[in-house]
C-alpha positions in Angstrom: 32.4 -3.8 24.8 35.7 -3.3 22.6 37.4 0.0 22.8 37.6 2.3 19.8 40.3 2.2 17.4 41.6 -1.3 17.5 41.2 -3.9 14.9 38.5 -6.5 14.5 36.3 -8.2 11.8 33.7 -6.9 9.8 31.5 -8.8 11.7 32.6 -7.9 15.2 32.4 -4.2 13.8 28.6 -4.7 13.3 28.0 -5.7 17.1 30.0 -3.1 18.0 28.0 -0.6 16.3 24.7 -2.1 17.7 26.0 -1.6 20.9 26.6 1.9 20.3 23.3 2.5 19.0 21.9 0.9 22.0 20.3 -1.9 20.6 18.8 -4.8 23.2 17.4 -7.3 20.9 17.3 -8.6 17.3 15.2 -10.6 15.6 16.6 -13.0 13.0 17.4 -16.3 11.3 20.8 -17.7 10.4 22.4 -18.8 6.9 25.3 -19.7 5.0 26.9 -16.1 4.4 26.2 -14.8 8.3 28.0 -17.3 9.5 30.7 -14.7 11.2 27.9 -12.7 12.3 26.2 -15.4 13.9 29.5 -16.4 16.0 30.0 -13.1 17.0 26.5 -12.7 18.1 27.4 -15.6 20.1 30.1 -14.1 22.1 28.2 -11.1 22.9 25.4 -10.4 25.2 23.0 -9.1 22.7 19.8 -10.8 22.8 18.7 -12.6 19.7 15.5 -14.0 19.2 15.7 -16.8 16.5 12.1 -16.5 14.4 11.0 -19.5 12.7 10.6 -17.4 9.0 12.4 -14.7 8.4 9.2 -12.5 7.3 8.4 -12.7 11.2 11.9 -11.1 12.1 10.8 -8.1 10.5 7.3 -8.1 11.7 8.9 -8.7 15.4 11.2 -5.9 14.8 8.3 -3.7 13.9 6.1 -4.6 16.8 9.0 -4.0 19.4 9.9 -0.4 17.5 5.8 0.5 18.1 5.7 -0.6 21.6 9.2 1.0 22.7 9.4 4.1 20.1 13.0 2.6 19.4 14.6 1.5 16.1 13.5 -2.5 15.5 16.5 -4.8 14.2 16.2 -7.5 12.1 18.7 -9.9 10.5 18.5 -12.3 7.5 20.6 -14.2 5.2 21.0 -13.9 1.2 18.8 -14.9 -1.2 15.7 -16.4 0.3 16.4 -15.1 3.4 16.5 -11.3 2.3 13.3 -11.7 -0.1 11.4 -13.0 2.8 11.6 -9.8 4.9 10.3 -8.2 2.0 6.7 -8.0 3.1 8.0 -6.9 6.7 9.5 -4.0 5.3 7.1 -2.9 3.0 5.0 -3.0 6.0 7.2 -0.9 8.1 7.6 1.4 5.3 3.8 2.3 4.7 3.4 2.7 8.3 6.3 4.8 8.9 8.0 2.6 11.6 11.9 2.8 12.6 13.6 -0.4 11.5 16.9 -1.5 10.4 17.0 -4.8 8.5 20.5 -6.2 8.0 20.8 -8.9 5.1 23.6 -11.1 4.2 24.8 -11.3 1.0 27.5 -13.2 -1.3 31.0 -12.6 -1.7 31.3 -9.3 -3.3 33.4 -10.9 -6.1 30.3 -13.3 -7.1 27.8 -10.3 -6.8 26.2 -10.5 -10.7 27.2 -14.1 -11.0 23.7 -15.3 -9.9 25.9 -17.4 -7.2 23.8 -19.5 -5.0 21.5 -17.5 -2.7 22.1 -14.1 -4.5 19.4 -11.6 -4.7 19.7 -8.1 -5.5 18.1 -7.0 -2.4 19.0 -3.4 -2.4 17.2 -3.2 -6.2 14.5 -5.3 -5.2 13.4 -2.9 -1.6 14.7 0.4 -3.1 10.8 1.4 -3.5 9.9 0.3 0.0 12.8 1.4 2.2 13.8 4.9 3.3 17.4 4.3 2.1 19.6 1.3 1.5 23.3 0.1 1.2 25.2 -2.1 -0.2 28.4 -2.4 1.6 31.8 -2.3 -0.6 33.9 -1.3 2.2 34.3 -3.0 5.4 36.0 0.5 6.7 32.5 2.2 6.0 30.7 -0.1 8.2 30.4 2.2 11.4 29.7 5.3 9.0 26.9 3.2 7.0 25.3 1.7 10.6 25.6 5.2 12.3 23.8 7.0 9.2 21.1 4.0 8.7 19.9 4.3 12.6 19.4 8.1 12.0 17.8 7.9 9.1 15.7 5.4 10.2 14.5 7.4 13.5 14.2 11.1 12.2 11.8 13.0 10.1 9.6 10.4 8.8 10.5 7.0 10.4 11.1 4.2 8.1 12.8 1.1 7.4 16.6 1.3 6.0 18.2 -2.0 4.7 21.7 -2.7 4.8 23.1 -5.2 2.7 26.7 -7.2 3.7 28.7 -9.0 1.4 30.4 -12.3 3.4 34.0 -10.9 2.7 33.2 -7.2 4.6 32.0 -9.4 7.6 35.7 -11.4 7.7 38.2 -8.5 6.6 39.8 -6.8 9.3 39.2 -2.8 10.1 40.3 -0.3 12.5 37.1 0.4 14.4 36.1 3.9 14.9 32.4 4.7 15.5 31.3 8.4 14.4 29.8 10.7 16.9 27.4 12.2 14.5 25.8 12.0 11.3 26.2 14.7 8.2 24.3 13.8 5.3 23.8 16.8 3.3 20.8 15.8 1.2 18.8 15.1 4.7 17.9 17.8 6.4 14.6 16.6 8.0 12.5 20.0 9.0 11.1 19.9 12.5 9.9 23.3 13.3 7.3 24.7 11.5 7.5 28.0 9.5 6.2 30.8 11.9 4.0 32.5 9.5 2.2 29.4 8.6 1.8 28.7 12.1 0.4 32.1 12.7 -2.0 31.5 9.8 -3.2 28.3 10.9 -4.0 30.2 14.5 -5.9 32.7 13.0 -7.9 29.8 10.9 -8.6 27.9 14.4 -9.7 31.1 15.9 -12.2 31.9 13.2 -13.5 28.3 12.7 -17.1 27.5 14.2 -17.2 24.0 13.5 -13.1 22.3 13.2 -12.4 18.9 13.7 -8.8 17.3 14.6 -7.8 14.5 12.2 -4.7 12.8 13.8 -2.7 9.9 12.6 -0.2 7.5 13.0 2.2 10.4 13.1 1.0 11.6 16.7 2.4 8.3 18.0 5.8 8.7 15.6 6.4 11.8 17.2 5.5 11.1 20.7 3.0 14.1 20.5 0.0 12.3 22.4 0.2 14.9 25.4 0.4 18.0 23.3 -2.5 16.9 21.0 -4.8 16.1 24.2 -3.4 19.7 25.5 -4.2 21.5 22.4 -7.3 19.7 21.9 -8.7 20.8 25.5 -7.6 24.2 24.3 -9.5 24.7 21.7 -12.2 22.5 22.4 -11.9 20.7 19.4 -13.4 17.1 18.4 -10.8 14.5 17.7 -10.9 11.8 15.2 -7.9 9.1 14.9 -7.1 6.8 11.9 -6.2 3.2 12.4 -2.7 3.8 13.0 -3.4 6.5 15.3 -5.4 4.7 17.7 -4.2 5.2 21.1 -2.7 8.8 20.2 -6.0 10.4 22.0 -7.8 8.4 25.2 -10.4 7.1 23.6 -13.3 7.4 26.5 -12.3 11.1 26.5 -15.5 13.3 25.5 -14.1 15.1 22.7 -13.1 11.6 21.2 -15.3 10.6 17.9 -13.8 7.4 17.1 -12.0 6.1 13.7 -13.1 7.6 10.7 -13.4 6.1 7.2 -14.7 2.5 5.8 -15.3 1.1 9.4 -15.1 4.3 11.4 -17.9 5.6 13.4 -20.9 7.4 11.5 -20.3 10.4 14.1 -17.0 10.6 13.2 -17.7 10.7 9.3 -20.3 12.8 9.5 -18.1 15.5 11.7 -15.6 15.4 8.7 -18.4 16.0 6.1 -19.7 18.9 8.2 -16.6 20.7 9.7 -15.6 23.8 8.5 -12.2 23.5 9.5 -10.5 20.0 9.2 -7.1 20.0 11.4 -5.0 17.2 9.7 -2.1 16.1 12.0 0.8 13.3 11.1 -2.1 11.7 8.5 -1.8 10.8 5.0 -5.3 11.1 3.7 -5.6 7.6 3.0 -8.3 5.8 1.0 -10.1 3.9 3.6 -10.4 7.1 5.5 -11.6 9.7 2.3 -13.7 7.6 0.7 -14.8 9.6 -2.6 -12.3 12.5 -2.8 -14.3 14.9 -4.8 -16.6 14.6 -1.9 -14.6 14.4 1.4 -14.8 17.4 3.7 -16.8 19.3 1.4 -17.1 22.3 3.9 -13.9 22.3 5.1 -10.5 24.5 4.8 -7.6 21.6 5.3 -5.1 22.6 7.4 -2.2 19.7 7.1 0.5 19.4 9.5 3.3 16.6 8.7 7.0 16.3 8.9 6.8 14.9 5.0 6.3 17.6 2.6 5.5 15.0 -0.1 2.4 14.2 1.8 1.0 17.6 1.6 -1.5 17.9 -0.9 -0.8 14.6 -2.4 -4.3 13.4 -2.1 -6.3 16.3 -0.8 -5.6 20.2 -1.7 -4.3 21.9 1.3 -5.3 25.3 2.6 -2.5 25.8 5.1 0.3 23.4 5.0 3.0 23.4 7.6 5.7 21.2 7.3 7.3 20.1 10.5 7.3 17.9 13.5 3.6 17.1 15.2 5.1 17.7 18.7 6.9 21.1 17.9 4.1 22.4 15.7 1.2 21.5 18.3 3.3 23.3 21.1 3.8 26.3 18.7 0.2 26.7 18.1 -0.7 25.8 22.0 1.0 29.2 22.3 -0.4 31.4 19.3 -3.9 30.2 19.4 -6.2 31.5 22.2 -7.9 29.0 24.3 -11.7 28.8 23.7 -14.2 28.1 26.2 -16.6 25.2 26.0 -19.5 27.4 25.7 -18.6 28.7 22.6 -18.4 25.0 20.8 -21.5 24.3 22.5 -23.7 24.1 19.3 -20.6 22.2 17.5 -19.9 20.0 20.2 -23.9 19.4 20.9 -24.4 18.4 17.5 -21.9 15.9 17.6 -23.1 14.3 21.1 -26.3 14.3 19.4 -24.9 12.2 16.7 -23.1 10.0 19.2 -26.2 9.4 20.8 -28.3 8.4 17.6 -25.4 6.4 16.0 -23.3 4.4 18.6 -21.5 1.5 17.8 -23.8 -1.7 18.7 -24.3 -5.3 18.0 -27.2 -7.6 18.6 -26.4 -9.7 21.8 -25.5 -13.6 21.3 -28.6 -15.0 20.1 -27.0 -15.7 16.9 -23.8 -17.0 18.7 -20.6 -16.0 20.3 -19.9 -12.6 19.1 -16.4 -11.0 18.4 -17.4 -7.6 19.3 -18.5 -8.8 22.7 -15.2 -10.7 23.2 -12.9 -7.7 22.8 -15.1 -6.1 25.2 -14.4 -8.6 27.6 -10.5 -8.6 26.7 -10.9 -4.8 27.8 -12.3 -5.6 31.3 -10.1 -8.3 32.0 -7.4 -5.9 30.9 -8.0 -2.2 30.5 -4.1 -1.3 30.0 -3.0 -4.0 28.0 -1.2 -3.6 24.2 -3.6 -4.7 21.5 -2.0 -6.1 18.3 -4.1 -7.3 15.6 -4.0 -9.6 12.3 -5.9 -8.1 9.5 -9.2 -8.6 8.8 -12.6 -8.0 10.5 -11.4 -8.6 14.0 -8.6 -5.9 13.3 -11.7 -3.7 12.7 -13.7 -4.9 15.8 -10.6 -4.8 17.9 -10.5 -1.0 16.6 -14.2 -0.1 17.3 -14.1 -1.8 21.1 -11.3 -1.9 22.6 -10.6 1.4 24.6 -7.3 3.0 24.4 -6.0 5.3 27.1 -2.3 5.0 26.4 -0.3 5.5 23.3 1.6 2.9 21.9 -1.1 0.4 22.8 -2.6 -0.6 19.4 -0.2 -1.9 16.9 -1.7 -3.4 13.5 -0.8 -3.5 10.2 -2.6 0.0 8.7 -1.3 0.8 5.1 -0.1 -2.7 3.8 -2.8 -4.6 5.5 -0.5 -7.6 6.1 -2.1 -11.2 6.9 0.2 -12.9 9.3 1.5 -9.8 10.9 0.2 -9.8 14.3 1.5 -12.8 15.8 5.1 -12.1 15.2 4.3 -8.4 15.7 2.9 -9.1 19.2 6.1 -11.1 19.8 8.2 -8.3 19.2 6.0 -5.8 21.5 6.1 -8.2 24.6 9.8 -8.5 24.3 10.5 -4.9 24.4 7.4 -4.3 27.0 7.8 -7.7 28.9 5.7 -6.0 31.9 2.6 -5.3 29.7 -0.1 -8.1 29.2 -0.1 -8.4 25.3 -3.3 -9.8 23.6 -2.7 -10.5 19.7 -6.5 -10.1 18.2 -6.4 -12.7 15.2 -8.5 -14.2 12.4 -8.5 -17.9 11.8 -7.1 -16.9 8.4 -4.6 -14.5 9.1 -3.2 -16.6 12.3 -2.6 -19.4 9.9 -0.2 -17.7 7.8 2.5 -16.7 10.9 1.6 -19.6 13.0 4.7 -21.3 13.3 5.9 -18.4 15.2 4.0 -20.2 18.5 7.6 -22.1 18.9 9.5 -18.7 18.9 7.1 -17.5 21.9 7.2 -21.0 23.8 11.3 -21.5 23.0 12.1 -17.8 24.4 9.2 -17.7 27.1 7.2 -14.8 25.7 3.4 -15.1 26.9 1.6 -13.6 24.5 -2.0 -14.1 24.2 -3.8 -15.0 21.0 -7.4 -14.5 20.8 -8.7 -16.0 17.7 -11.8 -15.3 16.2 -12.5 -18.2 14.3 -15.8 -17.9 11.8 -14.3 -20.4 9.7 -13.9 -18.3 6.6 -11.5 -15.4 5.6 -14.0 -12.8 7.3 -13.3 -9.6 5.3 -13.5 -11.0 1.9 -16.3 -12.9 2.7 -18.0 -9.7 3.9 -17.4 -8.0 0.5 -18.7 -11.4 -1.5 -21.8 -11.6 0.8 -22.5 -7.8 -0.2 -21.2 -7.2 -3.7 -21.4 -10.8 -5.1 -24.7 -12.2 -3.9 -22.9 -14.6 -1.3 -20.8 -16.3 -3.8 -18.1 -17.4 -1.4 -15.5 -18.3 -3.6 -12.5 -20.1 -1.9 -12.9 -18.2 1.3 -14.6 -20.9 3.5 -11.7 -22.5 5.7 -14.0 -23.8 8.2 -12.4 -26.8 10.1 -8.9 -26.6 8.7 -7.3 -26.8 11.8 -7.6 -27.4 15.5 -6.0 -24.6 17.2 -6.0 -26.3 20.6 -4.1 -29.2 19.4 -1.5 -27.0 17.2 -0.8 -24.9 20.4 -0.6 -27.9 22.8 2.0 -29.6 20.0 4.3 -26.5 20.1 4.0 -26.7 24.1 1.9 -23.6 24.3 -1.5 -23.5 26.1 -4.7 -24.0 23.8 -8.2 -23.3 25.1 -11.2 -23.7 23.1 -14.4 -21.3 23.7 -18.0 -22.1 22.3 -20.3 -20.2 24.5 -20.7 -16.4 25.9 -20.2 -18.2 29.6 -16.7 -19.3 28.8 -15.2 -16.3 27.7 -14.4 -14.6 30.9 -13.2 -17.9 32.4 -11.0 -18.3 29.7 -9.3 -15.2 29.5 -8.7 -15.6 33.5 -6.6 -18.6 32.6 -5.0 -17.1 30.0 -3.6 -14.4 32.1 -3.1 -16.4 34.9 -0.8 -18.7 33.1 2.6 -17.3 32.4 2.8 -18.9 29.1 2.0 -18.4 25.6 -2.0 -19.0 25.0 -3.8 -19.4 22.1 -7.5 -19.1 22.4 -9.9 -20.7 19.9 -13.2 -18.4 20.2 -15.7 -20.2 17.7 -17.7 -17.1 16.6 -20.7 -16.6 14.6 -19.7 -17.4 10.9 -21.4 -14.5 9.0 -20.9 -11.5 11.3 -20.2 -8.5 9.5 -18.3 -5.5 10.5 -20.8 -2.2 10.8 -21.2 0.6 10.0 -19.3 0.2 6.6 -18.9 2.6 3.3 -18.4 0.8 0.2 -15.2 1.2 -1.5 -15.1 4.4 -3.4 -18.7 6.2 -1.8 -18.5 9.4 0.0 -17.7 8.8 3.9 -21.2 9.8 4.7 -23.0 7.2 2.7 -23.0 4.6 5.1 -24.2 1.1 5.2 -25.5 -0.5 8.5 -24.8 -4.0 8.7 -26.3 -5.1 12.0 -27.7 -8.9 12.0 -31.4 -8.6 13.0 -32.6 -10.9 15.7 
């Protein structure tokens, strides 16, 4: 690393700034205006993962961030390179993931002249970034990059974009990296108001049927341990959103599963019957709440969130506490008297009764190879894997049937629901956690959106295992067409569109096809023992549905059971 206070180009300064931020890896794709930056990458010891599509660079950076808790970094050239990052940036924004996106730009003198490969990427991404910058003076590079990493990783995390005109990368500056950030308009609140904490403590002590509703903010604030201790302290059941899965051990007696459209019946019933809903790091998404007017009708709402804009945005809150979930849960632990299990017996017994009456279930193999069974067998094969998903039916089955004991073990696209997310995100997760087994649970539709990243995995020796639930359809859309459009499967059938085994082999990966239940375990053993990127093509029952299901806009206790009968 170069010493401070010496002259260097803007391109070299960018590398030095990344060193200062302890960046170990960046995901990117080169282009003309980035040549000076890439030349400095060549001369540095930064690890660069060359993706095959810029969208994959953003998803991989997010997967890395979610697996490690660090800021993910991606890099793309101007114009189409930058715009190809947009979906990945939007995904990180919706799910509050810390990421810094660096984009090349045409020279400053040409901005606004419709130059070759010019796009107003700061204007395009303004609604989907926490903040963004167009660098206008090379001397500002160290300050801007320092601020970007600070903004991305503090408060409610999110993506920050830095647009880098070509001349900024060639200009020489006297390099000095700032040791602190001072942004007058940006002061996130970390400690909750003490009076509100005491109000919340009083409400918790008075509640007879409380329920904790935890979201992705638990993982963002590294508050999983505090959540577990607090839930046990007050003997209160816990439900976690899709992006909160892993924030609380899914086999713990107090866990009631995921709520909402494809949540467990007992989680939804618990929400509708509780008298105090303790929301922590969750934003009352429509897939959780269903019909807003009917959501948690008997409950006072206590909402803990670091983003004040989320308080009462969708659901009117009775007791708001703005601050970091980790800090506030620790404070509540001190102020709330411990509750004996016997004092919650009636409520806990009621929930236990729902668990026994309405378990997650599916019909066996009579109708073909079952995706739920495959996920159960992935768990049996590796109980501490990082599970990354694409978007669709397989995503819901993974959330329902894999058992998670550790935080940051379930990585999925929640708010944006991005098909094509999973495979590049799993590559990023494996780069960040090379000692963990990483599975990408995929659908045959989603996987094809970024299947070119097999080349990235092979070239960089990143042994991610892809388990494709190949039902020959865009499964989740088909399910809705079956239920609400009288089985008019308009443009959702994609059967026989690709041979995934041959595709894997064409890239130099291992391809395995599984058509029978008896073949599942041997295939998983082979995949885990190969040490190579693997694509397993599971040919599953084509019209299997995700169950249970709450129709869009219905109250969450109006639940359809879509189990296929023998």
